[in-house]
C-alpha positions in Angstrom: 30.2 8.2 248.9 32.7 6.7 246.5 31.2 8.6 243.5 31.6 11.9 245.5 35.2 11.0 246.4 36.0 10.1 242.8 34.6 13.4 241.6 36.6 15.3 244.2 39.8 13.5 243.2 39.1 14.4 239.6 38.8 18.1 240.5 42.0 18.0 242.5 43.8 16.5 239.5 42.5 19.4 237.4 43.6 21.9 240.0 47.1 20.5 239.9 47.3 20.6 236.1 45.6 23.9 235.4 46.5 26.0 238.5 50.0 24.9 239.2 52.5 27.7 240.1 53.9 29.6 237.1 51.3 28.5 234.6 49.4 31.8 234.5 52.5 33.8 233.4 52.9 31.5 230.4 49.2 31.7 229.5 49.2 35.5 229.6 52.2 35.6 227.3 50.5 33.2 224.9 47.2 35.2 224.8 48.7 38.7 225.0 48.8 39.1 221.2 45.1 38.2 220.9 43.4 40.0 223.8 44.0 43.2 225.8 42.3 45.8 227.9 38.7 46.3 227.1 38.5 43.4 224.6 35.8 40.7 224.8 36.9 37.0 225.0 34.8 33.8 225.1 36.0 30.8 227.0 34.0 27.8 225.8 34.6 24.8 228.0 36.0 27.0 230.7 36.5 24.1 233.2 38.2 25.6 236.3 38.9 29.0 234.6 42.6 29.1 234.1 42.1 30.7 230.6 39.4 33.0 231.9 41.7 34.2 234.6 44.5 34.8 232.0 42.1 36.8 229.8 41.0 38.9 232.8 44.6 39.6 233.8 45.1 40.9 230.3 42.2 43.3 230.8 39.5 41.5 228.8 35.9 41.0 229.6 35.1 37.3 229.6 32.1 35.1 228.9 32.9 31.7 230.3 30.8 28.6 229.6 30.9 25.5 231.7 28.0 23.0 231.6 29.3 20.6 234.3 27.5 21.5 237.5 30.2 20.3 239.9 33.0 22.0 237.9 31.0 25.2 237.5 30.7 25.6 241.3 34.5 25.7 241.5 34.7 28.0 238.4 32.5 30.5 240.3 34.8 30.4 243.3 38.0 31.0 241.2 36.9 33.6 238.7 33.2 34.3 239.2 33.6 37.2 241.6 34.8 39.6 239.0 32.2 41.9 237.5 33.9 41.5 234.2 33.4 37.7 234.0 30.0 36.3 233.0 29.7 32.5 233.8 27.1 30.6 231.8 25.8 27.1 232.5 25.1 26.3 228.8 27.0 24.2 226.4 27.4 25.4 222.8 26.3 23.6 219.6 24.7 24.0 216.2 21.4 25.2 217.5 19.6 26.2 220.7 18.1 23.3 222.6 19.1 20.6 225.1 21.6 17.7 224.9 23.1 15.0 227.2 26.6 15.6 228.5 28.6 12.5 229.2 30.6 13.0 232.4 33.8 11.4 233.6 33.9 11.8 237.4 37.6 10.8 237.6 38.7 13.0 234.6 36.2 15.8 234.3 38.3 17.5 231.6 37.1 15.0 229.0 33.3 15.2 229.6 31.7 15.6 226.2 28.5 16.1 224.2 29.9 14.1 221.3 27.8 10.9 221.2 30.5 8.6 219.8 33.4 10.1 221.9 33.2 7.6 224.8 33.0 4.5 222.5 35.4 5.4 219.7 38.2 7.5 221.2 39.7 5.0 223.7 40.3 2.6 220.7 42.1 5.3 218.7 44.0 7.2 221.3 46.0 5.4 224.0 45.8 8.3 226.4 42.0 7.8 226.7 42.0 4.1 227.4 41.8 4.6 231.2 38.9 7.1 230.9 35.4 6.1 232.0 32.4 8.1 231.1 30.3 7.0 234.1 27.6 9.6 234.5 25.6 12.1 232.4 23.5 15.2 232.8 21.1 17.0 230.5 22.3 20.5 229.7 21.0 23.6 227.9 22.6 24.4 224.6 23.0 27.8 222.9 25.1 29.0 220.0 28.0 31.2 219.3 25.7 33.4 217.2 23.3 33.8 220.2 26.2 34.7 222.5 27.5 37.3 220.0 24.0 38.8 219.7 23.9 39.2 223.5 27.5 40.2 224.3 29.0 41.4 221.0 31.8 40.0 218.8 34.7 38.6 220.8 38.3 39.4 219.9 39.2 35.9 220.8 37.3 32.6 221.4 38.8 29.5 223.0 36.9 26.3 222.2 37.8 23.1 224.1 34.7 20.8 224.2 36.1 17.3 223.7 35.0 16.4 220.2 32.2 18.9 219.8 34.2 21.7 218.3 32.9 21.4 214.8 29.3 21.5 216.1 30.1 24.6 218.0 31.5 26.3 214.9 28.3 25.1 213.0 26.5 27.6 215.3 28.6 30.5 214.0 27.7 32.5 210.9 30.3 35.2 211.0 34.1 35.3 211.4 35.7 35.9 214.8 39.0 37.7 214.6 41.0 34.9 216.4 40.2 31.6 218.0 41.5 28.2 219.0 39.9 24.8 218.8 41.2 21.6 220.5 42.4 18.7 218.4 42.9 15.1 219.6 44.7 12.2 217.9 42.1 9.6 216.9 39.5 12.3 216.0 41.5 14.6 213.7 38.6 14.7 211.2 36.9 17.0 213.7 39.8 19.4 213.7 39.9 19.3 209.9 36.1 20.1 209.8 36.8 23.1 212.0 39.5 24.4 209.7 37.2 24.0 206.7 34.3 25.7 208.6 36.6 28.7 209.4 37.8 28.8 205.8 34.2 29.2 204.7 33.6 32.0 207.2 36.7 34.2 206.4 40.3 34.5 205.3 42.0 32.7 208.1 45.5 31.5 208.7 46.4 28.8 211.1 49.0 27.5 213.5 49.1 24.8 216.3 50.3 24.3 219.8 51.0 20.8 221.2 49.3 19.7 224.4 49.7 22.3 227.2 52.8 23.9 225.7 53.1 27.7 225.1 54.8 28.0 221.8 53.5 27.6 218.3 54.7 24.6 216.2 55.4 26.7 213.1 57.5 29.8 212.6 54.9 31.0 210.1 51.1 30.9 209.9 49.7 28.4 207.5 47.0 28.5 204.8 44.0 26.2 205.5 45.2 23.5 203.1 48.6 23.5 204.8 47.0 23.1 208.2 44.8 20.2 207.0 47.9 18.6 205.4 49.7 18.8 208.7 46.8 17.3 210.6 46.6 14.4 208.2 50.4 13.8 208.0 51.6 14.5 211.5 48.6 15.2 213.8 48.4 11.6 215.0 51.9 11.9 216.5 50.5 14.5 218.9 48.1 13.2 221.5 46.3 16.5 221.7 46.7 20.2 221.2 45.0 23.3 219.8 44.7 24.7 216.3 44.8 28.5 216.3 43.2 30.6 213.6 43.3 34.4 212.9 41.9 36.5 210.2 44.4 37.6 207.6 42.4 40.5 206.3 41.4 42.1 209.6 44.2 44.4 210.7 42.5 44.8 214.1 42.0 41.1 214.8 45.2 41.0 216.9 48.1 43.0 218.0 51.8 42.9 218.5 52.6 41.1 215.3 49.8 38.6 215.2 48.4 40.1 212.0 51.6 40.6 210.1 52.6 37.0 209.4 54.8 36.4 212.4 54.1 33.9 215.1 54.4 35.1 218.7 56.5 33.0 221.1 59.2 30.5 220.4 58.3 28.2 217.6 59.4 24.9 216.1 58.6 23.6 212.7 55.3 22.4 211.3 56.4 22.2 207.7 57.9 18.7 208.0 
């Protein structure tokens, strides 16, 4: 009974954070330069579907992946009724197979396939010191390449998988026009590995957003080495956030100024 209550309270906490009034308007403005009517978007680590919903409101078709069974049931309720949303139970990784997902009933947003995440991160990042990974489940794993073969190349791909982002990108062999990957203080080597992987796939430029904010931290988009330098120099000052990447050479990768060197939204400075 207590385990069920704890899981329920964790989901309620996520609802308050990700579905609070006014949040969707900010999300749509953030993603508007990247996706539009008829585009395809991948939401990897969809959780309760706030990003999936924003992509749909912008007119995109969405493939949403959420391997947590309890969370996925609510994801289906919130966004699964649309014929333009495909919800998948798999996780993503380097290759097709199975893996064990560490679950946190009280904070389901930080459930992870990364084997060292529960042991290492609480020592490195104070915001994780109250987290307990107190359950696990075996999940099916597929790859970005396999999803692309089935659904086509997405215009945008959001990846938020708690320390497994580099493994997800290891299962990708072609550039995606634009994407985001989460970074977390205490595990910035993972974000750096993601930047380097994307650099090997295509001519990307990068920016970053702090936590759940809606504006980019730099007024200009950065080369890969500049992004890595910022992660090494200043990334630890930010508990978490997302690194955004877009192809520089693909004029169709984004719209409304996202391919011309300007950053949408109000920005601060990342140049430090």
